[in-house]
N, C-alpha and C positions, 0 to 999 in steps of 0.2 A: 632541503626545505627551509625556508626562511621563517623567522619569528612572526612575520606578517601573514603567513599562510593561514587559511581558514579550513575548517572541516564542515562539510555541508551534508545534511541528511535530507533525502528526498523521498517522499511518499511516491507510490507507483500509480495506482488507479485514480484518475482525476487530477494528477499532478504531472507525471511524465506521460502517462498513457491516457488518452481520452476514453470515455466509457463506450465509445464506438470502436475502440482499439487502434486508432491512428496516433502517430507521434509526430509532433511538429518538427520539421527539419531544424528549426532554430534551437529546439531543446537538445537534440543530438549535438549540434555545434557548440552550444553553451557548455555542456558537461565536458566535452572533450577539450575545449579551450581552457576551462577552469583547471582541469587536471594538468594540462600542459603548463599552466602558470604556477604550478606548485601547490595547488589546493587539493585536499582530499575530498572525494565525493562518495558517499555511501547511500545505498538504498535503505529505506526504512518503511517496511510494508507489513500489512496484515496477512499477506499471502504466505503460504508455506514456501520454503526455499525451493522445493521441487516443482512449484506451481507458478514461478515467476516467468512471465512472457519472454521467450527467447530473444525477441527483437529488443526488448529492454536490456537484457544482459549483454547483448552484442555492442551496446554503446560503450561499455567499459566502466568499471567502478573499482574503488579501492577496498570495498567490503560491503557487508549487508547486515541489516537487522531485519528479521522476518518473523512470521507468526506473531505479529503484534508485540514484539519485544522478547519472546521466549528464546530466540536464537540470535546470537550476535557473532559475526565473523569478521576479522580484520585480515585482509589478504587471504592466506590459506590457514590461518590460525583461529580456532574456535575459542572465543572469549567467554561466552555464556551459552548454556544449552539447558533449558528447563522444560519439564513436562508436567502435566496435571497428574495428581495422584489418581491411581486407577479407580478408587472409590468415588472420586469426584466426577470422573468421566462417566462412570456407570450411573451416577445420580442424574447427571445432565441428560444422558441418553434416555433414561427411564422417564424423566420429566417430559421430554419431547414426545416419546411414544404414547404416554398417557394423555397428552393434550393434542394429539394428531398433528404435530408440527414436523415438517420434513427438515432434514439437517445434513450437515457435513461435519466430519471430525478430521482434523489436520495433524499429521505428524510433521516432522521437519523434512520429510522426503516426499510425502504425497498427501492426497486428499481422498476421503472415503465418504460415499453418499448413501443416505438411507433410501429405502424403496420409494419410487415415485418422484424423486427430486427432478429428474430431467423433464418429465411431463409437466410438472408444476411450473418450471421456469421456461417452458418452450416459448411463451409469448415474449419473455424477456430476451431470449436468445435471438428471436426474429427482430425485435426492436434494436438489438445491438448491431445486427448486420445492416439494418437500414441506416442507423446512425453512422456506421463506418463509411458507407457509400457517400453520405452527405459530408462527412469530415474530410475524406480524401479529396473531394471536389473543392471544399473550402480552402484547403491548404495547398492545392495544386500538385499533389503527388500521384504517382501512378498506382492503380489498384491491382498491382501484380500479386499482392499477398493479401487477399481478402481474409477476414476473420474465419476461423473454423466454424463448423456447425454447432459448436458449443463445447463445454468442458467434457472431458472423458475421465470420469472418476471411477475408482474401484468400488465395489459394494462395501458397505460398512461392516459386513460380516468378516471381511478380510483384514480389518484393521487390528493391529496389536494395541490393545487398550493400555498397555504400560508405556506406550511411546507417543501418546496424544498430547499436543500442546494447546489446542484451541478448538472450539466448536463454532460453527456458523449455522444459523437457522433461517428458514424462509417460512413465513406463516400467513394464513389467510386473514388473521386478525390484526388490526392496526395498532393494538396496545400490547403486543407480546413482549416488547423490550421491558416495559415497566412491570408487567405481570411476572415475567421470568426473574427479574431482579428481586422483586418482593417475595416470590415463592421459594427461590433458591437460597436467598440470604446473602449477607455481606461477605461471605467467604469467596463469592464469585464477583467478577467484574463484567457487567452486562452493558453493552453500548449499542446504539444503532449502527447498522452496517451501511455500506455504500452501494449496494445493488439496487438500481432503480426499477423496482417491480411495478407492474401496472396497478396493483392493489395490494392490500395487506401490509406486511412489514418484514424486514429482515434485520438480523443483528448478529453480534459476536459475543461469545462467552469465553472467558479465561479465568485464571485465578487472580484474586485481588493481590496487587503488588507486582504483577507482571504486565508491563505495557511498553510502549515505544520509549517512554521516558527512562525507564529502568535499563532498557537496552542501550540507549544513548549514553547514560551515565557509565555503564560498564565499559563501553568503547572509549570514552574520554579518559577514564582512569587507566585503562590499559595502555593508551598512547601517551599519557602524561599531558593531555590537552585540557583546557579549561572551558567552561560554559561560554565565556566571553568570545572564544574563538569559533563557536559553533553556530551554524545557520540551519534552521529547520523549515522546510516548506511542505505544506500539505493542504488537504481540503476536507478531511473527514473527521468524525468524532473520535476515531482512534488516534488522531493527531494531537488531541488536547494535551496529553502529558508530554509530548515532544515540544510543544510550544512552551511548556512550563520550565523545561530544563535547558533550553538553548538561549544564548544571548541575543540572537536575532531570529525571532519567530515570524514567519510570513505565511499568510493564507492565500490560496488561489482565488481568482476572481469569481469562480462558481461556488465557492464554499458558502455554507449557511451563514447569514449575517451574524449570528451569535459567535460562530467560530472566527469570523473575520475580526470581531470585536475582541475576542480572547487573544488573538495573535497580535493585534495592534497595528499591523501593516498588511496591506493587500496588494498583490500583483495582478496582472491581467490574467485572462483565461488560459486554460491548458493548450488550446490551439491558437491562442492569440499572443504567442511569444511570452507566456507567463514566466517560465524559467529564465529565458534569455533576459527579459526586462529586469527581473529581480537580481540576476547576476551582474548586469551592467550597473544597476543602481548602487550596489554595494562594492563596486570596484573589483569584482572577481574576474571579470573580463573587460576589455576596453571598448567593446561594442562596435568596432570597426568591421568593415566587410571582410577583412582578412581572417577574422575569427570564424567565419562560416566557410572558409576556403577548403577545410578538410572535408572528407567524404561524408556528406550529410544525407546521401541517398540511403545508405545502410541504416535500417532501423526507423524508416519514416512511416511505415505502416505495418500493422500486425493483425 
């Protein structure tokens, strides 16, 4: 690894993976070419490690930050592993139940859903399948691997509440993010989620001081790298702290304009070669056709 190598942190949903579940072939090629050029590429996602799309993992990465910064892994080495205090988990679940809000709780290995979640997000699942069909037609990949019928979560009653790192909620009310932050207090970090529901709102809840930024800092310190060497690319509200701690923050083309302004640099869309174009712009890959010569079919649709 040369002193000129960079370390790149990539969000998953809306950055690598379209919300319809397709992956642009250029994204696969860019990541593999960057690693071949000596750069490190890490996932940086709000998903639980056990809930990351297998097609994304198949691209190949040097490590991952998951559960919104609660777990950080470099190669096979766990650098950081945090969970919410059990009392905090119970407080959040009680709040959801009292307000009729359906939710998931995430350990580092799996996701557990409250009663009625699947029925509530059925319309979202159907929209996801429709968007996938449109996406694969747009990028010209075969639809051999259509998205599943939806997530398969264990019931929340099976969750070990001593091992929960994060909660995600889906609510019929448009203002639940703001209300939950106000009602639960500053001990918690409540942000909008990235699930495009037809109505209502969704969000993520973790402990204050645990976020993608803290996970990135832990990885940089572990590897002896600096913020100036780090690139972070994302599109969601849980990427704000990532933008704050990397030297080169980049927002995706579909990101909220406020997030784009916070990042200060914007690439093209997730299926419009967004990762590829950002990598070329910063000299991580040279942008020639040879960079796409490796197997780009693997991981093109999920």
